[in-house]
GUPA-952557 format. One record per atom (N, C-alpha, C, O, CB): residue number from 1; residue in one letter; atom name; y, z, x. Coordinates in pm, whole numbers. Glycine has a CB too. Layout:
! residues N
<node num="NUM" residu="a" atome="CA" north="Y" up="Z" east="X"/>
...
This chain:
! residues 75
<node num="1" residu="x" atome="N" north="789" up="-2470" east="598"/>
<node num="1" residu="x" atome="CA" north="933" up="-2483" east="601"/>
<node num="1" residu="x" atome="C" north="975" up="-2620" east="632"/>
<node num="1" residu="x" atome="O" north="927" up="-2681" east="727"/>
<node num="1" residu="x" atome="CB" north="992" up="-2391" east="697"/>
<node num="2" residu="x" atome="N" north="1064" up="-2670" east="554"/>
<node num="2" residu="x" atome="CA" north="1119" up="-2809" east="564"/>
<node num="2" residu="x" atome="C" north="1259" up="-2801" east="649"/>
<node num="2" residu="x" atome="O" north="1358" up="-2742" east="605"/>
<node num="2" residu="x" atome="CB" north="1145" up="-2872" east="408"/>
<node num="3" residu="x" atome="N" north="1255" up="-2861" east="764"/>
<node num="3" residu="x" atome="CA" north="1379" up="-2856" east="850"/>
<node num="3" residu="x" atome="C" north="1437" up="-2993" east="849"/>
<node num="3" residu="x" atome="O" north="1367" up="-3089" east="877"/>
<node num="3" residu="x" atome="CB" north="1350" up="-2810" east="1000"/>
<node num="4" residu="x" atome="N" north="1569" up="-3006" east="816"/>
<node num="4" residu="x" atome="CA" north="1635" up="-3131" east="821"/>
<node num="4" residu="x" atome="C" north="1728" up="-3133" east="938"/>
<node num="4" residu="x" atome="O" north="1791" up="-3033" east="971"/>
<node num="4" residu="x" atome="CB" north="1707" up="-3158" east="693"/>
<node num="5" residu="x" atome="N" north="1737" up="-3255" east="1003"/>
<node num="5" residu="x" atome="CA" north="1823" up="-3273" east="1121"/>
<node num="5" residu="x" atome="C" north="1903" up="-3402" east="1092"/>
<node num="5" residu="x" atome="O" north="1854" up="-3512" east="1116"/>
<node num="5" residu="x" atome="CB" north="1737" up="-3282" east="1261"/>
<node num="6" residu="x" atome="N" north="2026" up="-3388" east="1040"/>
<node num="6" residu="x" atome="CA" north="2122" up="-3502" east="1017"/>
<node num="6" residu="x" atome="C" north="2188" up="-3534" east="1146"/>
<node num="6" residu="x" atome="O" north="2194" up="-3453" east="1239"/>
<node num="6" residu="x" atome="CB" north="2231" up="-3468" east="908"/>
<node num="7" residu="x" atome="N" north="2242" up="-3665" east="1149"/>
<node num="7" residu="x" atome="CA" north="2320" up="-3707" east="1262"/>
<node num="7" residu="x" atome="C" north="2455" up="-3629" east="1254"/>
<node num="7" residu="x" atome="O" north="2500" up="-3587" east="1147"/>
<node num="7" residu="x" atome="CB" north="2342" up="-3866" east="1260"/>
<node num="8" residu="x" atome="N" north="2511" up="-3613" east="1367"/>
<node num="8" residu="x" atome="CA" north="2649" up="-3552" east="1378"/>
<node num="8" residu="x" atome="C" north="2752" up="-3654" east="1330"/>
<node num="8" residu="x" atome="O" north="2738" up="-3774" east="1356"/>
<node num="8" residu="x" atome="CB" north="2681" up="-3507" east="1530"/>
<node num="9" residu="x" atome="N" north="2854" up="-3607" east="1261"/>
<node num="9" residu="x" atome="CA" north="2951" up="-3697" east="1201"/>
<node num="9" residu="x" atome="C" north="3082" up="-3686" east="1255"/>
<node num="9" residu="x" atome="O" north="3168" up="-3768" east="1222"/>
<node num="9" residu="x" atome="CB" north="2960" up="-3678" east="1063"/>
<node num="10" residu="x" atome="N" north="3109" up="-3582" east="1347"/>
<node num="10" residu="x" atome="CA" north="3249" up="-3572" east="1410"/>
<node num="10" residu="x" atome="C" north="3267" up="-3683" east="1512"/>
<node num="10" residu="x" atome="O" north="3178" up="-3717" east="1591"/>
<node num="10" residu="x" atome="CB" north="3272" up="-3431" east="1482"/>
<node num="11" residu="x" atome="N" north="3384" up="-3736" east="1506"/>
<node num="11" residu="x" atome="CA" north="3414" up="-3843" east="1600"/>
<node num="11" residu="x" atome="C" north="3411" up="-3797" east="1736"/>
<node num="11" residu="x" atome="O" north="3466" up="-3692" east="1768"/>
<node num="11" residu="x" atome="CB" north="3544" up="-3902" east="1573"/>
<node num="12" residu="x" atome="N" north="3343" up="-3876" east="1826"/>
<node num="12" residu="x" atome="CA" north="3331" up="-3840" east="1966"/>
<node num="12" residu="x" atome="C" north="3224" up="-3749" east="1998"/>
<node num="12" residu="x" atome="O" north="3203" up="-3719" east="2116"/>
<node num="12" residu="x" atome="CB" north="3450" up="-3782" east="2011"/>
<node num="13" residu="x" atome="N" north="3146" up="-3697" east="1895"/>
<node num="13" residu="x" atome="CA" north="3032" up="-3610" east="1914"/>
<node num="13" residu="x" atome="C" north="2906" up="-3693" east="1965"/>
<node num="13" residu="x" atome="O" north="2861" up="-3780" east="1891"/>
<node num="13" residu="x" atome="CB" north="2999" up="-3535" east="1779"/>
<node num="14" residu="x" atome="N" north="2853" up="-3670" east="2083"/>
<node num="14" residu="x" atome="CA" north="2744" up="-3745" east="2129"/>
<node num="14" residu="x" atome="C" north="2619" up="-3667" east="2145"/>
<node num="14" residu="x" atome="O" north="2515" up="-3722" east="2178"/>
<node num="14" residu="x" atome="CB" north="2777" up="-3807" east="2249"/>
<node num="15" residu="x" atome="N" north="2629" up="-3535" east="2121"/>
<node num="15" residu="x" atome="CA" north="2510" up="-3443" east="2130"/>
<node num="15" residu="x" atome="C" north="2424" up="-3466" east="2004"/>
<node num="15" residu="x" atome="O" north="2469" up="-3519" east="1902"/>
<node num="15" residu="x" atome="CB" north="2556" up="-3287" east="2142"/>
<node num="16" residu="x" atome="N" north="2294" up="-3421" east="2020"/>
<node num="16" residu="x" atome="CA" north="2203" up="-3418" east="1911"/>
<node num="16" residu="x" atome="C" north="2152" up="-3283" east="1900"/>
<node num="16" residu="x" atome="O" north="2139" up="-3220" east="2005"/>
<node num="16" residu="x" atome="CB" north="2093" up="-3514" east="1927"/>
<node num="17" residu="x" atome="N" north="2118" up="-3224" east="1786"/>
<node num="17" residu="x" atome="CA" north="2065" up="-3089" east="1772"/>
<node num="17" residu="x" atome="C" north="1912" up="-3076" east="1786"/>
<node num="17" residu="x" atome="O" north="1854" up="-2967" east="1783"/>
<node num="17" residu="x" atome="CB" north="2106" up="-3036" east="1641"/>
<node num="18" residu="x" atome="N" north="1849" up="-3195" east="1800"/>
<node num="18" residu="x" atome="CA" north="1701" up="-3196" east="1813"/>
<node num="18" residu="x" atome="C" north="1649" up="-3312" east="1896"/>
<node num="18" residu="x" atome="O" north="1688" up="-3426" east="1873"/>
<node num="18" residu="x" atome="CB" north="1636" up="-3202" east="1677"/>
<node num="19" residu="x" atome="N" north="1565" up="-3286" east="1987"/>
<node num="19" residu="x" atome="CA" north="1503" up="-3392" east="2065"/>
<node num="19" residu="x" atome="C" north="1348" up="-3397" east="2029"/>
<node num="19" residu="x" atome="O" north="1294" up="-3300" east="1977"/>
<node num="19" residu="x" atome="CB" north="1527" up="-3368" east="2222"/>
<node num="20" residu="x" atome="N" north="1283" up="-3508" east="2058"/>
<node num="20" residu="x" atome="CA" north="1146" up="-3515" east="2014"/>
<node num="20" residu="x" atome="C" north="1055" up="-3403" east="2065"/>
<node num="20" residu="x" atome="O" north="961" up="-3366" east="1995"/>
<node num="20" residu="x" atome="CB" north="1091" up="-3644" east="2054"/>
<node num="21" residu="x" atome="N" north="1080" up="-3348" east="2185"/>
<node num="21" residu="x" atome="CA" north="1001" up="-3247" east="2237"/>
<node num="21" residu="x" atome="C" north="1008" up="-3119" east="2143"/>
<node num="21" residu="x" atome="O" north="908" up="-3053" east="2114"/>
<node num="21" residu="x" atome="CB" north="1048" up="-3218" east="2379"/>
<node num="22" residu="x" atome="N" north="1132" up="-3094" east="2101"/>
<node num="22" residu="x" atome="CA" north="1146" up="-2982" east="2011"/>
<node num="22" residu="x" atome="C" north="1080" up="-3003" east="1877"/>
<node num="22" residu="x" atome="O" north="1019" up="-2910" east="1823"/>
<node num="22" residu="x" atome="CB" north="1290" up="-2953" east="1991"/>
<node num="23" residu="x" atome="N" north="1089" up="-3123" east="1822"/>
<node num="23" residu="x" atome="CA" north="1022" up="-3164" east="1701"/>
<node num="23" residu="x" atome="C" north="874" up="-3132" east="1713"/>
<node num="23" residu="x" atome="O" north="817" up="-3071" east="1622"/>
<node num="23" residu="x" atome="CB" north="1044" up="-3314" east="1674"/>
<node num="24" residu="x" atome="N" north="812" up="-3168" east="1819"/>
<node num="24" residu="x" atome="CA" north="665" up="-3152" east="1842"/>
<node num="24" residu="x" atome="C" north="631" up="-3000" east="1838"/>
<node num="24" residu="x" atome="O" north="527" up="-2960" east="1784"/>
<node num="24" residu="x" atome="CB" north="621" up="-3217" east="1985"/>
<node num="25" residu="x" atome="N" north="724" up="-2916" east="1897"/>
<node num="25" residu="x" atome="CA" north="690" up="-2772" east="1899"/>
<node num="25" residu="x" atome="C" north="703" up="-2707" east="1756"/>
<node num="25" residu="x" atome="O" north="626" up="-2618" east="1719"/>
<node num="25" residu="x" atome="CB" north="786" up="-2697" east="2002"/>
<node num="26" residu="x" atome="N" north="797" up="-2754" east="1682"/>
<node num="26" residu="x" atome="CA" north="815" up="-2706" east="1547"/>
<node num="26" residu="x" atome="C" north="703" up="-2755" east="1453"/>
<node num="26" residu="x" atome="O" north="653" up="-2679" east="1370"/>
<node num="26" residu="x" atome="CB" north="950" up="-2751" east="1494"/>
<node num="27" residu="x" atome="N" north="665" up="-2880" east="1469"/>
<node num="27" residu="x" atome="CA" north="556" up="-2933" east="1391"/>
<node num="27" residu="x" atome="C" north="424" up="-2860" east="1422"/>
<node num="27" residu="x" atome="O" north="346" up="-2829" east="1332"/>
<node num="27" residu="x" atome="CB" north="543" up="-3083" east="1418"/>
<node num="28" residu="x" atome="N" north="400" up="-2835" east="1549"/>
<node num="28" residu="x" atome="CA" north="282" up="-2756" east="1587"/>
<node num="28" residu="x" atome="C" north="279" up="-2615" east="1537"/>
<node num="28" residu="x" atome="O" north="172" up="-2555" east="1520"/>
<node num="28" residu="x" atome="CB" north="271" up="-2753" east="1731"/>
<node num="29" residu="x" atome="N" north="401" up="-2560" east="1511"/>
<node num="29" residu="x" atome="CA" north="412" up="-2428" east="1452"/>
<node num="29" residu="x" atome="C" north="407" up="-2427" east="1301"/>
<node num="29" residu="x" atome="O" north="418" up="-2322" east="1238"/>
<node num="29" residu="x" atome="CB" north="536" up="-2365" east="1497"/>
<node num="30" residu="x" atome="N" north="391" up="-2547" east="1242"/>
<node num="30" residu="x" atome="CA" north="371" up="-2559" east="1101"/>
<node num="30" residu="x" atome="C" north="485" up="-2599" east="1018"/>
<node num="30" residu="x" atome="O" north="478" up="-2595" east="895"/>
<node num="30" residu="x" atome="CB" north="324" up="-2441" east="1053"/>
<node num="31" residu="x" atome="N" north="598" up="-2639" east="1087"/>
<node num="31" residu="x" atome="CA" north="717" up="-2688" east="1011"/>
<node num="31" residu="x" atome="C" north="706" up="-2833" east="977"/>
<node num="31" residu="x" atome="O" north="639" up="-2910" east="1046"/>
<node num="31" residu="x" atome="CB" north="846" up="-2666" east="1090"/>
<node num="32" residu="x" atome="N" north="775" up="-2872" east="868"/>
<node num="32" residu="x" atome="CA" north="791" up="-3014" east="840"/>
<node num="32" residu="x" atome="C" north="936" up="-3053" east="885"/>
<node num="32" residu="x" atome="O" north="1033" up="-2993" east="839"/>
<node num="32" residu="x" atome="CB" north="765" up="-3045" east="683"/>
<node num="33" residu="x" atome="N" north="948" up="-3147" east="971"/>
<node num="33" residu="x" atome="CA" north="1078" up="-3181" east="1027"/>
<node num="33" residu="x" atome="C" north="1115" up="-3322" east="984"/>
<node num="33" residu="x" atome="O" north="1039" up="-3417" east="1003"/>
<node num="33" residu="x" atome="CB" north="1076" up="-3169" east="1182"/>
<node num="34" residu="x" atome="N" north="1233" up="-3333" east="926"/>
<node num="34" residu="x" atome="CA" north="1284" up="-3460" east="877"/>
<node num="34" residu="x" atome="C" north="1416" up="-3492" east="947"/>
<node num="34" residu="x" atome="O" north="1506" up="-3408" east="946"/>
<node num="34" residu="x" atome="CB" north="1304" up="-3455" east="723"/>
<node num="35" residu="x" atome="N" north="1431" up="-3607" east="1006"/>
<node num="35" residu="x" atome="CA" north="1549" up="-3642" east="1067"/>
<node num="35" residu="x" atome="C" north="1623" up="-3764" east="996"/>
<node num="35" residu="x" atome="O" north="1561" up="-3843" east="926"/>
<node num="35" residu="x" atome="CB" north="1518" up="-3672" east="1208"/>
<node num="36" residu="x" atome="N" north="1752" up="-3774" east="1016"/>
<node num="36" residu="x" atome="CA" north="1829" up="-3885" east="962"/>
<node num="36" residu="x" atome="C" north="1809" up="-4001" east="1057"/>
<node num="36" residu="x" atome="O" north="1821" up="-3982" east="1178"/>
<node num="36" residu="x" atome="CB" north="1982" up="-3849" east="944"/>
<node num="37" residu="x" atome="N" north="1780" up="-4118" east="1008"/>
<node num="37" residu="x" atome="CA" north="1762" up="-4242" east="1084"/>
<node num="37" residu="x" atome="C" north="1875" up="-4255" east="1183"/>
<node num="37" residu="x" atome="O" north="1991" up="-4246" east="1144"/>
<node num="37" residu="x" atome="CB" north="1757" up="-4365" east="992"/>
<node num="38" residu="x" atome="N" north="1848" up="-4276" east="1305"/>
<node num="38" residu="x" atome="CA" north="1951" up="-4297" east="1411"/>
<node num="38" residu="x" atome="C" north="1996" up="-4170" east="1477"/>
<node num="38" residu="x" atome="O" north="2094" up="-4171" east="1552"/>
<node num="38" residu="x" atome="CB" north="2072" up="-4366" east="1354"/>
<node num="39" residu="x" atome="N" north="1927" up="-4060" east="1451"/>
<node num="39" residu="x" atome="CA" north="1971" up="-3927" east="1506"/>
<node num="39" residu="x" atome="C" north="1993" up="-3935" east="1652"/>
<node num="39" residu="x" atome="O" north="2098" up="-3889" east="1698"/>
<node num="39" residu="x" atome="CB" north="1868" up="-3818" east="1477"/>
<node num="40" residu="x" atome="N" north="1901" up="-3990" east="1731"/>
<node num="40" residu="x" atome="CA" north="1910" up="-3991" east="1876"/>
<node num="40" residu="x" atome="C" north="1977" up="-4102" east="1944"/>
<node num="40" residu="x" atome="O" north="1967" up="-4118" east="2066"/>
<node num="40" residu="x" atome="CB" north="1786" up="-3985" east="1926"/>
<node num="41" residu="x" atome="N" north="2048" up="-4181" east="1863"/>
<node num="41" residu="x" atome="CA" north="2102" up="-4312" east="1923"/>
<node num="41" residu="x" atome="C" north="2198" up="-4287" east="2038"/>
<node num="41" residu="x" atome="O" north="2198" up="-4361" east="2137"/>
<node num="41" residu="x" atome="CB" north="2178" up="-4398" east="1812"/>
<node num="42" residu="x" atome="N" north="2280" up="-4183" east="2027"/>
<node num="42" residu="x" atome="CA" north="2377" up="-4150" east="2136"/>
<node num="42" residu="x" atome="C" north="2312" up="-4120" east="2271"/>
<node num="42" residu="x" atome="O" north="2373" up="-4136" east="2377"/>
<node num="42" residu="x" atome="CB" north="2460" up="-4029" east="2096"/>
<node num="43" residu="x" atome="N" north="2183" up="-4074" east="2263"/>
<node num="43" residu="x" atome="CA" north="2107" up="-4037" east="2381"/>
<node num="43" residu="x" atome="C" north="2004" up="-4148" east="2411"/>
<node num="43" residu="x" atome="O" north="1922" up="-4134" east="2502"/>
<node num="43" residu="x" atome="CB" north="2037" up="-3899" east="2360"/>
<node num="44" residu="x" atome="N" north="2008" up="-4253" east="2338"/>
<node num="44" residu="x" atome="CA" north="1910" up="-4364" east="2352"/>
<node num="44" residu="x" atome="C" north="1765" up="-4319" east="2323"/>
<node num="44" residu="x" atome="O" north="1669" up="-4359" east="2388"/>
<node num="44" residu="x" atome="CB" north="1918" up="-4422" east="2496"/>
<node num="45" residu="x" atome="N" north="1757" up="-4230" east="2216"/>
<node num="45" residu="x" atome="CA" north="1631" up="-4185" east="2170"/>
<node num="45" residu="x" atome="C" north="1605" up="-4253" east="2040"/>
<node num="45" residu="x" atome="O" north="1676" up="-4230" east="1943"/>
<node num="45" residu="x" atome="CB" north="1626" up="-4033" east="2157"/>
<node num="46" residu="x" atome="N" north="1501" up="-4339" east="2036"/>
<node num="46" residu="x" atome="CA" north="1478" up="-4420" east="1911"/>
<node num="46" residu="x" atome="C" north="1396" up="-4337" east="1812"/>
<node num="46" residu="x" atome="O" north="1323" up="-4245" east="1848"/>
<node num="46" residu="x" atome="CB" north="1402" up="-4558" east="1945"/>
<node num="47" residu="x" atome="N" north="1411" up="-4374" east="1689"/>
<node num="47" residu="x" atome="CA" north="1339" up="-4298" east="1577"/>
<node num="47" residu="x" atome="C" north="1192" up="-4287" east="1600"/>
<node num="47" residu="x" atome="O" north="1131" up="-4186" east="1564"/>
<node num="47" residu="x" atome="CB" north="1361" up="-4367" east="1440"/>
<node num="48" residu="x" atome="N" north="1132" up="-4388" east="1658"/>
<node num="48" residu="x" atome="CA" north="984" up="-4387" east="1687"/>
<node num="48" residu="x" atome="C" north="941" up="-4266" east="1770"/>
<node num="48" residu="x" atome="O" north="835" up="-4207" east="1749"/>
<node num="48" residu="x" atome="CB" north="943" up="-4515" east="1762"/>
<node num="49" residu="x" atome="N" north="1027" up="-4232" east="1865"/>
<node num="49" residu="x" atome="CA" north="997" up="-4109" east="1946"/>
<node num="49" residu="x" atome="C" north="990" up="-3982" east="1859"/>
<node num="49" residu="x" atome="O" north="906" up="-3894" east="1878"/>
<node num="49" residu="x" atome="CB" north="1106" up="-4090" east="2056"/>
<node num="50" residu="x" atome="N" north="1080" up="-3976" east="1766"/>
<node num="50" residu="x" atome="CA" north="1079" up="-3859" east="1672"/>
<node num="50" residu="x" atome="C" north="956" up="-3858" east="1585"/>
<node num="50" residu="x" atome="O" north="890" up="-3756" east="1566"/>
<node num="50" residu="x" atome="CB" north="1204" up="-3860" east="1582"/>
<node num="51" residu="x" atome="N" north="924" up="-3986" east="1526"/>
<node num="51" residu="x" atome="CA" north="814" up="-3983" east="1446"/>
<node num="51" residu="x" atome="C" north="675" up="-3963" east="1513"/>
<node num="51" residu="x" atome="O" north="582" up="-3905" east="1456"/>
<node num="51" residu="x" atome="CB" north="817" up="-4100" east="1375"/>
<node num="52" residu="x" atome="N" north="668" up="-4014" east="1637"/>
<node num="52" residu="x" atome="CA" north="547" up="-3982" east="1719"/>
<node num="52" residu="x" atome="C" north="533" up="-3829" east="1740"/>
<node num="52" residu="x" atome="O" north="423" up="-3774" east="1750"/>
<node num="52" residu="x" atome="CB" north="556" up="-4054" east="1859"/>
<node num="53" residu="x" atome="N" north="652" up="-3765" east="1746"/>
<node num="53" residu="x" atome="CA" north="638" up="-3620" east="1769"/>
<node num="53" residu="x" atome="C" north="610" up="-3543" east="1639"/>
<node num="53" residu="x" atome="O" north="593" up="-3421" east="1642"/>
<node num="53" residu="x" atome="CB" north="766" up="-3567" east="1834"/>
<node num="54" residu="x" atome="N" north="605" up="-3616" east="1521"/>
<node num="54" residu="x" atome="CA" north="565" up="-3559" east="1397"/>
<node num="54" residu="x" atome="C" north="673" up="-3550" east="1289"/>
<node num="54" residu="x" atome="O" north="646" up="-3500" east="1180"/>
<node num="54" residu="x" atome="CB" north="513" up="-3428" east="1422"/>
<node num="55" residu="x" atome="N" north="793" up="-3597" east="1317"/>
<node num="55" residu="x" atome="CA" north="900" up="-3601" east="1221"/>
<node num="55" residu="x" atome="C" north="887" up="-3717" east="1123"/>
<node num="55" residu="x" atome="O" north="819" up="-3816" east="1149"/>
<node num="55" residu="x" atome="CB" north="1030" up="-3610" east="1291"/>
<node num="56" residu="x" atome="N" north="953" up="-3702" east="1011"/>
<node num="56" residu="x" atome="CA" north="970" up="-3818" east="925"/>
<node num="56" residu="x" atome="C" north="1119" up="-3857" east="927"/>
<node num="56" residu="x" atome="O" north="1206" up="-3771" east="936"/>
<node num="56" residu="x" atome="CB" north="921" up="-3788" east="780"/>
<node num="57" residu="x" atome="N" north="1146" up="-3985" east="920"/>
<node num="57" residu="x" atome="CA" north="1279" up="-4039" east="932"/>
<node num="57" residu="x" atome="C" north="1329" up="-4085" east="795"/>
<node num="57" residu="x" atome="O" north="1255" up="-4148" east="719"/>
<node num="57" residu="x" atome="CB" north="1282" up="-4154" east="1033"/>
<node num="58" residu="x" atome="N" north="1460" up="-4053" east="764"/>
<node num="58" residu="x" atome="CA" north="1506" up="-4103" east="632"/>
<node num="58" residu="x" atome="C" north="1654" up="-4144" east="651"/>
<node num="58" residu="x" atome="O" north="1733" up="-4075" east="715"/>
<node num="58" residu="x" atome="CB" north="1488" up="-3990" east="515"/>
<node num="59" residu="x" atome="N" north="1689" up="-4261" east="590"/>
<node num="59" residu="x" atome="CA" north="1829" up="-4308" east="599"/>
<node num="59" residu="x" atome="C" north="1919" up="-4230" east="496"/>
<node num="59" residu="x" atome="O" north="2041" up="-4239" east="499"/>
<node num="59" residu="x" atome="CB" north="1837" up="-4465" east="572"/>
<node num="60" residu="x" atome="N" north="1855" up="-4156" east="407"/>
<node num="60" residu="x" atome="CA" north="1933" up="-4088" east="292"/>
<node num="60" residu="x" atome="C" north="1975" up="-3952" east="330"/>
<node num="60" residu="x" atome="O" north="1901" up="-3857" east="303"/>
<node num="60" residu="x" atome="CB" north="1848" up="-4077" east="162"/>
<node num="61" residu="x" atome="N" north="2083" up="-3934" east="388"/>
<node num="61" residu="x" atome="CA" north="2143" up="-3804" east="440"/>
<node num="61" residu="x" atome="C" north="2142" up="-3694" east="330"/>
<node num="61" residu="x" atome="O" north="2099" up="-3581" east="352"/>
<node num="61" residu="x" atome="CB" north="2294" up="-3827" east="488"/>
<node num="62" residu="x" atome="N" north="2192" up="-3736" east="209"/>
<node num="62" residu="x" atome="CA" north="2203" up="-3639" east="104"/>
<node num="62" residu="x" atome="C" north="2062" up="-3582" east="60"/>
<node num="62" residu="x" atome="O" north="2045" up="-3461" east="42"/>
<node num="62" residu="x" atome="CB" north="2274" up="-3703" east="-16"/>
<node num="63" residu="x" atome="N" north="1966" up="-3671" east="44"/>
<node num="63" residu="x" atome="CA" north="1833" up="-3625" east="5"/>
<node num="63" residu="x" atome="C" north="1769" up="-3542" east="116"/>
<node num="63" residu="x" atome="O" north="1699" up="-3444" east="88"/>
<node num="63" residu="x" atome="CB" north="1743" up="-3744" east="-31"/>
<node num="64" residu="x" atome="N" north="1791" up="-3579" east="240"/>
<node num="64" residu="x" atome="CA" north="1741" up="-3504" east="353"/>
<node num="64" residu="x" atome="C" north="1790" up="-3358" east="346"/>
<node num="64" residu="x" atome="O" north="1711" up="-3264" east="358"/>
<node num="64" residu="x" atome="CB" north="1788" up="-3571" east="485"/>
<node num="65" residu="x" atome="N" north="1921" up="-3341" east="325"/>
<node num="65" residu="x" atome="CA" north="1980" up="-3204" east="322"/>
<node num="65" residu="x" atome="C" north="1935" up="-3132" east="193"/>
<node num="65" residu="x" atome="O" north="1898" up="-3015" east="200"/>
<node num="65" residu="x" atome="CB" north="2139" up="-3209" east="329"/>
<node num="66" residu="x" atome="N" north="1936" up="-3195" east="79"/>
<node num="66" residu="x" atome="CA" north="1901" up="-3129" east="-48"/>
<node num="66" residu="x" atome="C" north="1756" up="-3077" east="-49"/>
<node num="66" residu="x" atome="O" north="1724" up="-2980" east="-118"/>
<node num="66" residu="x" atome="CB" north="1921" up="-3228" east="-165"/>
<node num="67" residu="x" atome="N" north="1669" up="-3143" east="30"/>
<node num="67" residu="x" atome="CA" north="1530" up="-3094" east="23"/>
<node num="67" residu="x" atome="C" north="1491" up="-2999" east="133"/>
<node num="67" residu="x" atome="O" north="1375" up="-2962" east="145"/>
<node num="67" residu="x" atome="CB" north="1436" up="-3208" east="25"/>
<node num="68" residu="x" atome="N" north="1585" up="-2960" east="213"/>
<node num="68" residu="x" atome="CA" north="1562" up="-2869" east="335"/>
<node num="68" residu="x" atome="C" north="1570" up="-2726" east="300"/>
<node num="68" residu="x" atome="O" north="1643" up="-2682" east="211"/>
<node num="68" residu="x" atome="CB" north="1664" up="-2896" east="447"/>
<node num="69" residu="x" atome="N" north="1493" up="-2653" east="377"/>
<node num="69" residu="x" atome="CA" north="1501" up="-2510" east="379"/>
<node num="69" residu="x" atome="C" north="1606" up="-2463" east="481"/>
<node num="69" residu="x" atome="O" north="1673" up="-2361" east="468"/>
<node num="69" residu="x" atome="CB" north="1366" up="-2451" east="411"/>
<node num="70" residu="x" atome="N" north="1614" up="-2549" east="583"/>
<node num="70" residu="x" atome="CA" north="1704" up="-2525" east="702"/>
<node num="70" residu="x" atome="C" north="1765" up="-2660" east="748"/>
<node num="70" residu="x" atome="O" north="1696" up="-2762" east="751"/>
<node num="70" residu="x" atome="CB" north="1621" up="-2456" east="825"/>
<node num="71" residu="x" atome="N" north="1889" up="-2658" east="781"/>
<node num="71" residu="x" atome="CA" north="1951" up="-2777" east="832"/>
<node num="71" residu="x" atome="C" north="2001" up="-2746" east="969"/>
<node num="71" residu="x" atome="O" north="2072" up="-2647" east="987"/>
<node num="71" residu="x" atome="CB" north="2064" up="-2826" east="741"/>
<node num="72" residu="x" atome="N" north="1965" up="-2826" east="1069"/>
<node num="72" residu="x" atome="CA" north="2008" up="-2804" east="1206"/>
<node num="72" residu="x" atome="C" north="2120" up="-2903" east="1244"/>
<node num="72" residu="x" atome="O" north="2099" up="-3024" east="1236"/>
<node num="72" residu="x" atome="CB" north="1888" up="-2818" east="1302"/>
<node num="73" residu="x" atome="N" north="2238" up="-2852" east="1285"/>
<node num="73" residu="x" atome="CA" north="2344" up="-2935" east="1327"/>
<node num="73" residu="x" atome="C" north="2419" up="-2859" east="1440"/>
<node num="73" residu="x" atome="O" north="2410" up="-2737" east="1455"/>
<node num="73" residu="x" atome="CB" north="2436" up="-2971" east="1206"/>
<node num="74" residu="x" atome="N" north="2491" up="-2937" east="1516"/>
<node num="74" residu="x" atome="CA" north="2578" up="-2884" east="1622"/>
<node num="74" residu="x" atome="C" north="2701" up="-2820" east="1564"/>
<node num="74" residu="x" atome="O" north="2736" up="-2706" east="1594"/>
<node num="74" residu="x" atome="CB" north="2618" up="-2992" east="1719"/>
<node num="75" residu="x" atome="N" north="2765" up="-2900" east="1479"/>
<node num="75" residu="x" atome="CA" north="2895" up="-2846" east="1409"/>
<node num="75" residu="x" atome="C" north="2900" up="-2910" east="1278"/>
<node num="75" residu="x" atome="O" north="2993" up="-2887" east="1201"/>
<node num="75" residu="x" atome="CB" north="3035" up="-2878" east="1491"/>
């Protein structure tokens, strides 16, 4: 299963729908997790932390969503 996690786009939204620890659990369960570059910036989580947990990072939001079986967002 390919799970996409784009950045939140609503003004003032600082939450993120996925942290690196959750990525690691999903990857361990067999999922492919792709994040939008800069996903964790509001929480000072750099992309490297996500990729070390097993995610791939992409700056192309549209491609990320189009290739997903599931999209995780807050709103």
